[in-house]
N, C-alpha and C positions, 0 to 999 in steps of 0.2 A: 316453564320454558316451553317443551316443541309440545309435549303432552298436552298443556291445557292450550293449545292454541286451538284456533276456532274450526280450523279445516281439519285437525286433528280430534276433534271432539265430533265432528261429521261425521265422519269415517267410521266409528266407534259406534256412534248411535246408530247410526247404517247397519253396522253389521250386528248390532244388537238385534234390529228388530227383524233381522233376515232371520239368524238363530230362533226366536219366538215363533218369527211365522211359521219357516220349519217345522219348527215342535206342534206348533197348532194344526198342520197341514198330515201330519205322521199320523195324528189322534183323529184329527178329522176332516177327510179327505174333501173338504168343500172346494169347488172350480177355483172359487173368489181367494183364497188361500194361497193358491197355488200362481196366478195371475198375480199375485202383492208381487210371492217370493219371488218371482220369476224377477219383474219390475227392478225390486232394490235390489237383486242380484248381480243384473246386468249394469247397475247405475255403477255400483260400487267395484266390480271389476273392471268399467273401463274408464274410472277413475287413477285406480291403482297401476294402470297399464300407462294411462298417461304418464303417471305420475314416476313409472321406474324409465318408459323412454328419455322426459326431459333428465331428468338424473344421469340416463346414463351417455348422453348428450352432453352433458356439464361433464362427468369425468374425463371423454373423448378429446373435448376442447382445452381438460385442465382448470375448467372455474368451480369445480366442484370443493369443497373444502373436506381434507381428507384427515381422518382423524390420528391423532397420535395414540399409538398401544403402549401404553407404557404398563408395566407390570402389573398394578395395582386395576387399568383397564381391559387387561387380558384374562387377570381372575375373575373380574364381573362376567364381562363377555362369556366367559365357559362356564360359573353359574346361571346366569340367564338363557344357555343354549341347553346346558342341561333342564330349566324349570320349563321351558319352551318345549321342549321333546315328551318331559314326562307329562304335560297337558295335554298333547297332542295324541299322546298314547291312551290318556283317557279319554279324552274324544271321542277318539276309534272305538274303545272298547263299550263306552254308550249308546255310541251309533250300532254296533254290530249285536246290542240289545235289545233293539226298539221292536215295537207291538209288531208289526207284521212279522217279523223273524226271526218270532220265540218259535221253536220247537211246538207247543202247545197249537200254535196258530199258523200251522206249515201249512193247511189247505186254503188262509188268503191269499198266496200267492201261487203264481201259475209256475213259476220255471225260477233259476238261482239270480237272472239277472235283474227280474224283479225284483229279490230281495235285497241285491245289490244296490239298485234304483233307491228303494226306500232307506238304506243306509246312508247312501249319498249325500240324498237330504239333510241328516244330523251331520255327517262327521264335515261338510265343506264349508256350511256357513258358522260353525266351533272351530275349523280350523284359521277361518277367516277373522275372525274375532281375536283368537289366540294371537296370529301373525300379526295385528294391528295395534295389540296391547305391548308389543316386546318393547316400548321405553317404560310401560309400568312393571314390565317383570323387572329390566335391568333396574328400577329405580330399587325392585324388591329386593334383587341379589345385593347393590350396594346397601340396603341395611343389615343385609346377613352378614356382610363381611366387617361393619363399620365396629362394631365391640372388638374384632381382632385384628383391625387396621390402623386404629385410636391406640391401642396397649402398643406396638411398635413404634407409632409416630413418635409417642411418648418415651419411649424406652431411647429412640434414637436422639429425641431433644436433648434430652437430659446428659446422654453422653459427647453431645459438640457443647453441653453447657459445663461439664468437666474439662473437656479440651482447650475449652476457650480461657479456663483458669489461669493457661501454662501461656496464653498469649500477651506481651507483655508490651504491647501498643496502644495504639487509639482507636477506636471505634467510632466510625462515623454515619448517624442514621438516617435515611434520608424516607420522608413520609408525605401525601400529599395525595388530592385528587388528580394531578397531572404534573409533568414534570419530572417524575422523580428517576429517569431513565437517563434524560437528559445532563442530569444537571451530577447525578453516579458520574458518567463521562467524562464531565468537563473536573469533576472533583478528583478523581482518579490521574488522570492527564495532568494536571497542573501540579499536584502531591510528589506525582512517580517521577519528577525530572530532581525532584531532590530526596525524597525518602523512598525505601522500600513499602514500597502499597500493593492490599489484593482489593477484588471487588469484586461481588456478587454478579455472576454471567448473566448476559442476557437479560431477560426479564422477569429473572429469578430472584422473589419476593415472599415468598411464605415459610409458614414456619419449620415442616417439610424438607422444602426446599434449599434454606439457609441452612437446616443443620446439616444437610447431607453436601453441600456446597463446604463448611465449616470441616466438618468431618477428612474431606478429602484431600484440602490445601492446606490446614496448617498441620497434618500429618504429614505431607508433604517438606512442607518448611521446617518442621522440627527435626526431620532428619538430613534435610540440607545442613542445618546448623550443626546439629550433632555431627555430622561428616561421616555418616552413614550409609550413605547413597548406597555403594558397595552392593549392601544387605539388601537391594529388590532386585526383583528377577527383570529379566528383559522385557518380558512380558506386561508386569506391573509398570515397568518405565515407559512403555510405549504409551501405557494404557491412561497413565496418567498425565504424561504429557511433561515427563522432569524436564526437558529442554530448557521447556519455557520458564521453567521457574530457579535453571540451577544458578547460582551467582558469583560472578567470575572474581577473583580476588582483587584485581582492578577496578571492577565496580562496586565492590565491599568498599575499599577507601574512601571512592568517590562520595558516597552516599552516606548521610545519617545512618546510625543504627537504628533510630525509631522506626516502628512501625505502625501503618497503618490500613486498617480495615473497609472502606466504605460498602455500607449495605442498605441496599434498596430495601423497604418494609412498606409491605401491601395488606391488607385483610380483608375478609368476607363478613365478619359480625367486630361486632365491640369487644374488646379485650384480647384481641390476635396480637395486636403491634405492642401492646404490654407483653406478651409470653414472648414475642422476639425482642423484646428489650430487655429482661428476663435472662433469655438466653449467650445475647452480644455484649451487654451492658454499654451503652454508648456514651462517648463524655460529651460529643455534639451532635448535636440534633437540625435537622435542617428541615423544614415545613414550606415547601412550595407552593400550595395555592391549595384551598378546598372552595369545590362547590356542586353541582348536581350531580356531577359525572356518577356517584357510585350509591343514590339515594333508592334504584332497586335494591341493594343489599341491605340499605342502612334504614330504610323506611322515610327519614324524613333529614332532613338538611342538619338539624341538633345532634343528631345519632351520627352523620359523617364527621362532624366538629370532634365530637367527642372522642370516637373513634382514632381518627387522625391524630390528635390532641395528646395522645397516651403516649408519645415518642419525647413531647416537653415534658409530659409528666415526670418520667423514667429519669430522665436526666438528673446525676449527681449533682451536691455540693461543688460548686467549682467547676462545673459544666459551662456548655456554651450553649445558646439555642439562638439559629438564625433563621429568621422567618421575614415572610413576604410581606411587607409596610403595603404592598397597592390594593392587596388583598383583605375586606374585611373580616373576613369570616379568620383569618389567622390572628389577626389585629383583635381580636378577643379572645384567644388563648391567653390564658393566665401563665405566667410564667412562674415555679417554683422558688422559694426564698433559697439564695445560694449563687443563682444560675444566672451568667451572665446572659444580657438580650444583645441580640444584635440586630437590628434591622436592612432590609432593602429593598430597592425599586425607583419608580418616578418622583416617589415622595419629597416634599423639600426638606421632611425629618427624617428620613433614610440615614442610617450609620454609612451603607455604602448606596450613594447615589446615582440615579444613572442620567445623564444632563443630557444625552444628544445621542443620537443614530442618523449615522451618513450610511446609506447602501452606495457600493460599489460592485461595480463589474469588471473583474481582469481578463483580457483579453489572452489569448494562446501568448507564449514565449514573449509579453510584454513585462513593463514594473508598472507598480499598482500607479496610477495616475495622479499628479498633486492637483489637492485640492485650492478652492479659490481663498487666498490670504493664508490657507495652511500647507504645511508641509505634512502629506500621512504619516501615521506612526508606521505602515507599513512599506515605505518608500524604500526602493529597491533590493528589494527579495525578489529572487526570480520567480517567474510560474509556469509550471511545463504543461499546464493545460487550462481551460477556459475556465473558471473559478466566481463563482456570486458571492461575494461575502459584504462586512461591512464595519464600519469607524465608528467605536463607542468610543464618549467620554462620561468617565466617570471620577466621582468627588468619592474619596474614604480619609477617613483622618483629618480633616480639610486640606488633604494632598489633591488637587486633579490630576489625571492622566488620559492621555488618549490612546487606547488600544484597537489594532485589527484585529478583530476575528473571520476565520473563516466557516463562516455559519450566515445563515441572513434570516431576518424578523424579529420582530422588536420578542419574540418569547423567547428567542436563542440570546438575546441581548440581558433577557431577565436571568435565564439559567445560568448564565456564566457569572454572576454574580452572588449567590451563593458560595462558590466554589473560591471565587474571588477571596470573603471573608473566610470560609476555612482556612485558606494558606496563608491567608495574612496571621488569623490562628496560631498556624503550627511552626511559626517564624520565619515566615520568607516577607523578605522586602518584595515594597512594590515595583520596584527594578525589576527584580528576578521574575512576580508575577506578570508583569508587562511583556518579559520579553518571553514567556513560555505559552500566554494567552496566546502573541501570533503565530505559533509554529504549535498548535492543536488542532487534531482537524476536526473535523466536525463528526457528532455524534452517530454511530453508525445506522440508531434508529430515528433521526433526527429528521428534518426536513432536509430531500434533497434535492437541487436545479443540476438541469440540464438543458441542451439542448439539441433538437431533431430535426435537421433542416434548418428552417424558416422559424421551429415553432421552440419555445421555450416552458420546458416540461418540469413543473411543480410537485412533487413526490413526497405526497403528506400522508401518507399510507401506512404507519405504523402504529397507530391507536388515534384515536378524536373521542375531542371532546367542547364541549359549549367552550371557553376560554380558548384553546388550540383555532377552532376552526375560523373564532374571529380574529384571531392573530394570521392564521393560512389565509384568508380573506382579504387581509392588507397586502400582505407579501405580493398576492396576484394582482391588485390596486397600484402597485408599487412599482411593477412593471413596464416600461416603457414599449407597449406594443398595441395598434391599434385595434385587432382580434383579440378578446378573452374568453376562454370556454371553462366553466365550473365542472367537475364528474365531482357528484358527490355522495355520500352514505348516509345511512342512518348514524345517528349518536344513539350509543348504548346504554342499557343501565341506568337509563334515567328515571325508571319507574312511574310514580303519577302526573312527574313533571314533563313528562315526553310530549306530550301535546304541546303544552307553555313553549317549551324551550323552541322545539320548532316552530312553532308559530314566530317567536321572536327572532329565528336564523331567516326564516322565509322573507318577513319584512325588510330585514336587514339586506338578505341578495335582492330583494327589490328594488332597491335604492341605486343598484349596484350597475344597471342596465350593460350585464352580459351578454357576448353575441346565441350563446347556446349555456343551456342550464339542463344534466345530464343527471337523473337518479336514479341511482343505483341498488339503493335500499328497500330490504323484502318488507318492511312493517310501516315505512312510514312515507314512501314513493307519494303516496296518491295524495295523501293527507299534504304531504308538501306543495304538490303537484296544484293542487285546489287553493291551497293559502297563497300560491305565486301569483297564482292569475286572477287573485283578489284583492292583490295586491299593485295590479296594472300589467303583469306581466302575461307577452302573447301568447296563446297555447304553442306557438308557432315555434318559442323559442328553449318549449321544454323538452326534452326528450327521457326514453328510459334505455334507448338502447347506445351501443356506444360507435360511433359512425368520426372519425377523426382525422382518416387519410387525408381530408380534402385540407384541413389543417394545419397539417405539416409542411403545405406546400409554400403557405403564404405567414407573412407577419402575425402571429398569435401567442400566446400562451396560455396553457392548458392548467390547472391543478385539479390534481387527483387527490381528493379526500376524503380517508377512512378507510377501514384495514377493508372492505369489500372492492376497494378500487381500486386494489394492489394487483388486481388480477390483469385489471387493462392495460396498467402503467408493464406489465412484463410484453404482454401482446404488442402495445403498440411501439416495442425497440424491439419485438421479434419479426413481426409484419410490418412493419411502417408503412 
């Protein structure tokens, strides 16, 4: 990470040189040592000063990334702080015993201030070196607590596994390089109309995250079922948000007794999804797609496929594997014997086939407008505000259905398909599914489209991956506005494939002829700029700063793509 960043290495090397020069100057007081020492010390001090000023500016403008201090993070910070202060104390001790200031050499200095100056020559560079190495010291602190945190994590996972044995419902696992959170939201929304459903929150998808969630939520549900809610204290009720999980008797009679747990599954290395599956034991597994998104973690696409497919390999006999049939990497995954396979996608041989997408714009307080030669699926449904959506035509079990979806883009149309397959597998009819789909809210972390002045703002800042960026560009192309602006962040975690993928993306963007391309990434902005220029984009059309106020007052569409672009979306709505 940051420790191996070339600028960070430059700072460490400079601090090391200053330290060596200061030691050399202390023992060999030649003027050349002193001049070089002062030069390096001045350069690194100026560099650190400007770095501090830039960070302060980002903090004041609320564009700096603020760390989240979990209990583990706080513990690591405390240990790293203790190590840092210990090293500073040692460096001070070393400086205090410099050759010029030893009692036997007291005659070499005329005053105490001369001695202090000699000590400073050692202490300042050593301190600089220690402070610059704080990320390395933090990594050491993390290694020191790893055995203890590992033991505690394993105990937590075992407790969650035992608690899952009392869960009498069906677990749906969702894995893939992209689309997991959106598919999870769609699954929970669809099944929640007929069944009792719980889902892992937000982007919780690691072993310990899922284990903590299970221990919190399933314990509450067990208390509720056993009618022991009164045994929980007031503070505990508030903390665990009991009100959100209290089941009214009327609702219990309307819903079937079967439960569903929809679990998003992520991984940083091979074996982690398998461990998650051993804990929650999914019967239905959804593989959303596999691409280069996590190559930085897994090394190559083969390892990525192996890691993501652990969900499918963990399914029991009688289980169901729902696979993205448009993704060649998903198609290559073998299905265990006795597991039912359901495919989805545009491909003609998909079990759940997406036949057509029709983009719609619903104006305020209007009804969904009829389409030429066809009555739209959402006709007659009043809408309180401007909503962008689409009509999708699907074929499942040789039955064709048209549904209205309150989301936008080809990727969202694909994301609803595995949820439809899971709902059908749960026993819902296509008519029930159609009715529910048309009332689903867009995923909280999915693409959002809003209007501001005369501009259409496309917010796709939750995450970014090669497939998602291409889909977002298609959405921008589909908006009927004469002026189009792209605000683009780097795609992260691509490893050795980063340059190739960013080069391909630059080629795609260069064919779009956007009015302005604003690059917000830290690592590949300059690379993308050069590639865009190579592909014929004028330098005048490429920028590194966000100046969009002029486009708000004219007919324009602005796509904000990638995590680092999120802060600019907030800024444009706060100060248009």
